[in-house]
N, C-alpha and C positions, 0 to 999 in steps of 0.2 A: 251437201250436209249443213253448211251456214243459213240457207235459206229454211229447211226441215225446221232447225232450232227455232229461228224467227217466226216461224206459223205456228207453232207448240206453244210461245211462251206466252207464259202468263199475262193477259192483259194488265196495267194500275189506272188508278183514278187521275186522274186529271183536279189538279188542287185550283188551275185557272177555272178551268170549266164550272165547277161546286161554287167557288163565290162569285163568279158572274149568273150564274142562274138563280142564287140564293137572293142576290141584290134584286134579279129581275122578281122574284116571285112575292118579293115584302114591299113592292112598290117604291124603288130606288128613290130617294129624291132627288127632284130637280132643283138644285137652286137657279138655275136660271130662266123659273117662271115670271119672271120680271118685265117681260118684251111687252112692248104694245101690242096690244090686241090688235090692230091692224096688221102686223108683221106675221099673222097667220099664214105663212109660207105654205103649209104642206096643206091645209085646208082649200088656199083659194087655188092650190094646184088641183087639187080633185075637183074643186067649181070648173076647172077648166078656162080659169084667167090669166094664169101664169103657165109658164112653157119649165120644166124642170132642167136645170141648169148644170155642167155647161154644154149640154146638145141643143136645147132651147126649143125643147120636142112637147107639146101639149098632149095630157093624156089621152083625150079623142084619138089622136093618132097612135100613139101606143097600143090602145085596146083594139085599133080595126086595122091598124097596118103592119104593127109588128107581133100580131097574133096567128103561130102557126111558120112564122119565122125564126126556126130556131137557132140560125146560125148567129144571127142579130142578136137571139134573147142570152144565146152561148157566150159569144165574147164581147159582149158590149156590159162595164163594170159600174154604170153610173144611176142607172135607171132605179133600180134596185132599192136603194136610200128612199126614193121619192114614192114610188109604188106601196113601199111597206114601212113608212117610219117610226121612228122609237125615239124613247126620251134615255139615249144616248147617241153619240158622237159616230158613225159611220167611217168607210176609206173615204167617201166622197164629200169632201169638206163645203161645197157648195150646197149640198143639204142639210138642213136647220134639224134641230132636235124639237120634239113633242114637248107639249106643255101639258099641266094637267087642265089648263082651261079651254088648250085646243083642241083636247079629246072630249071634251064635257060637248063642243060644239060643232066637233065632228060627228058625233052621234046624234044631234040634233038633226042633221043635213043627208034629208034622204037620197039627193042628189049623190053625194059623196059616198055613204055607204053604198048604195048601187053601183058605181065604179069600182068601188075597192071590191066588192064582190066579184066582178067580171075582171080584174085583176089576178084576185086570186085561183079563178076557174083556169084564165092563161096559163099561168105559172105552172098549174096542175099538171095540164096538157101537156106543158114542154117537157115533165116530169115521165109520161105515161100514167097520170090517173084524171080520173074523171068525179066531179062532183055530183052524188045524183040524188039527193033531196036537201031540204030547207035544216035539217038536223045537225050535217056535216059529214054524213055519213061517204066515204068514197071508195073507189072500184078500179078495176083496171080499165084503161082507156084503149080503144081500138088501136094503136099503137104502141102498146105496152110492150112488145117485144124489141122492139129497135130502141124507145129511150130508156128502158130499163138496162141495156147491156151499156147505153150511154152514162147513165147516171150511175151505173157501177163504175166507170172508170174516170169520169172529170167529178172529181170530189172536191173541187172547189162550190160546187152545188150544195154539199151539205152544210156549208156558212149560210147560204140561202135561204135553205130551209128553217134552219135555226130562227132567221132575221123574220121569218113570214110568220111561225107561229106564235115570237114575241108579241109582232104587230097583231097579228088576231086577236091574243089577249088585251093589247091595249086599246081597241077600237071598238071590244064589245062582241066581239065573239069566241071569248076563251071555249065553249062548248064545241067548236070546231075541232079542237086540238088532238083531243084524244083518239077520235076515230082516224085522223092522220096519219098518227104515229103509231096505233093499234095494225095500221094497215102497214105500215113500212115494218113493224119486227115482224110481222106476219110471213112478209115477203122475203127479208133476208135471213129467219132464223127455221121457218117452216120449208118457204116454197126454195130457198136458197136463189134467188134470182137475181138478189142485190145483195151479195154477202159482203161486198167490203164497206156497206152503209151501217152495219149493224156496232161498231164501234161508237159512231157517233149519235145514232138514234137511242143508245143506252146511256151516253155521255151527256148528252146535250138536250135532243127532242123530248125524252121522259122529262126532263128536270125542268123544261118551259110551263108545264102544268102546274096552276099552282092548289087544286086539290090534291088534299094527300090520298088520300083515299082512291082518287084516279091514277096517281101516281103508282099505289102499290099496286091494285090490279095490272098494271101494266108491265109493273118489276115481275109478279109472281108468273104471270105469262113467259115473259122472256126466260127467266128460270127454268121452267117448265121445258123448253126447247132449246134452251143453252148446248153448243156442246166444243171443247167438252165440259161437261157440269162443274167439275171442281175449278174452274174457271172465271164463275161467274162471281163476281167482285160487287154487283152492284145492291146488294140486298145482304139481311141475315142471314147466316148460315142455317142451315136444316135442322128443323124441329128438332127431331133426335139426338143428333151430335149437342144441341146446346144442352140437352136436358142431361146427358151423358157429362158432360163438362160439370155441371152442378150438381150430379149425383157424388162425382170424386171430390169436388173441392168444397161440399159440405161439411162444416165444421158441427164438431161433437156440442151438444145442447147446453148453453149455457146454465140455463134453469136446472137441469141435472146437477152441475157442477156446483154452483151456487149454494143448493140445497142439501149437500154434504158436511158444508159446516155448519159449527155448532152455534147457534142462534147466541146474542147476549142476554136476552132475557130470558132463553130458557135454561134450566138446569139439568146436568146430566141426569137420565133416568136410573134410578135404584133398581139393584138387583132382585130380580124376584124371590129367588132363590137364596133365602139368609144364609143357610148351611154351605153354600158354595162361595159365597162371600166371605165366611169364616176360614175353609178351607184356605182358599188364596191366601187371607193373612196370615197365617201358620206357615205358607211355603217357605223352604229355606231360600238364603241368600242366592247359592248357585243356580238354585231350579230358578229361580224370579229372573236370572242373567241370560240363560239359557232363554226362559221363553220372550223377554226382551228382545233378544239378538235374532231370535225366529220369527217374531212381528215385523221388524225391521226389515227382514229379507223378504217376508211376504211382500210389503209395502212398497219396496223396491220394484217390485214388477210390474206395478200400476204408478206411474209417476203423477197423473192428475188426482188419484186419491189419497197419495201418502201424506199429506199434509193434514187431512182428516181424519184418518186414521190415528194417526199419533197424536193428535189432540187429546181425541176423544180417547183414548187407552190412556195415556197418561192421567187425564181427570180423570176417570172411573178408578185407576189402580192407585191413585193420591188419595181421594177421598174417602176409599176402603182402608186405606192404610190409616188414615187420622183416625178413622172412627175405633179402629181397633188398639192403637197407641204404641207397634210391634213393631217399627222401621227402625232400623238401625241409623249411624252415621253413613256405614260405608254406603247403603243402599240410599240414602238421602244424596250422598258424593255424585253416585253413579246416577241417577236419575236427573240433577242436575245438570251433568254431561251429560246425558241424553237431551233433556230439552234444547241446550245449547243446538247441539245436531239438528235437531228436528229444527229448531229457529231456521239456519243456515240452508236445511233443505226446503222450507215454506219459504224463502226469500227466492229461491231458484223455480222453484215450482211457482209462485206469484206471476215470474215473467213468464214461464210457459203457458200458464191459463189464460194469461193477457192477450199473447199473440194468436194460439191455440182457439181461444171460443168467444172474445171478443168482450170479455166481460171490463166492464170501466175500471180502470188501477184501484180507484178509490174506495172503492165498494169492498173487493176484497183485501185491500191494506187493511181498511175497518177491522173486518172481521177476523186477522190475524191478530190485529193488535187485542183485539178484545178477548182473544185465545190467550193471548202471550199474557194478558193483566189476570185471567184467571187462573193461571196456570202461577202465577207470581203470588195472587192470594193464597194459594193452596199451599204454598211451600211456607208462608208466613206464618199461618196457623200452624201446619206441624211443627214449626220451631217453638212458638209459643207454648201448646202442647208438651214438647220435650221440654224444655223448660222448665214447668209447671211440674214435672213428673219429678224431674230429678232433684228441685225446690222441696219438694214433699216426703223426699227418699221412696220414692213408689216407683225406682227402677228396679228390675228383676236383676239376679245375677245374669242369667243367661245373656240379659242384653249388657252388661257389663262385658261379659266376655267378646261379646261379638263387636264391642267396642275397639277392645284391645285387638283383635285381627284384624 
């Protein structure tokens, strides 16, 4: 039961692998480039002038006598750092890192390039693969069944493949990497001949490729054939899932909410029907209380528009009452308490709009302040009109009775 759980466990990305390959792809700086030019040991080894250490074997002997000796290639762990040098230190501390100058000199030396390609072919054959053309395309070798079985079991060779891919990119054969990685992914995911290599292929091999488009092509191919598909973690989620999540998280349009506020430079529209405005002015205090209560209940149903509707309604009613001069003190006190309550709701709505719609707090706060100022101005005008009517003796008997009540 434990083994079954282990096999079905979702894989995890390696932070070490991601960091290592990121440095490689971005031409990791080597601060040891100050070595003397006559110390180009990697180039001199490939020119057959010095043997690799500590074994003391020259490159020509490796290419001629070690080729096909799979036991020697499997169990010797010191030659791989010399055959495929990098700008980083390997396990063999006798091997020296490449320098940028040495790389340029290596590319100019045909003798070194010829031997480098022969070393690449030798290692491909060791893995059961053969190079079929000058563009880097590969295929199964004649001994692929035996070698694939060995490759599937000897996972330390996956580190060697990673080093080979890196070295190809360093010494001018970046284009050879994608065909090899595509072949390995096909054998691991489609043919299932080397299934144990798929984790290293997706974690390391793919990310040695510096061209982002090539990496994405390989990841798309792997995602199509990876099983179980929901365990594929090396690429973005499927498009339909991404679009569905965007639709669910899409907020209300900030433009429509912002437009619902009354701009400072625009005055409230006058009612077209003058008779309707006159009748609204003649309503009794109780009717107006019922109407305001009803409006507040309707506004509570839609929190996002509550502040807008309350401001618009209060302004229109106060303007019509100012023109008619029939509003009593009890109505004024009631409207003032309503404005305070609406202001408290406005602050709460302001916070909700900021969080839900992404509006700038400064913009919404400015609109609310403008609206509150307009309400205060209307209240001041109303008080002036009432004072004028009282001083001139224009207050009617009906208004006096309402004030007493």
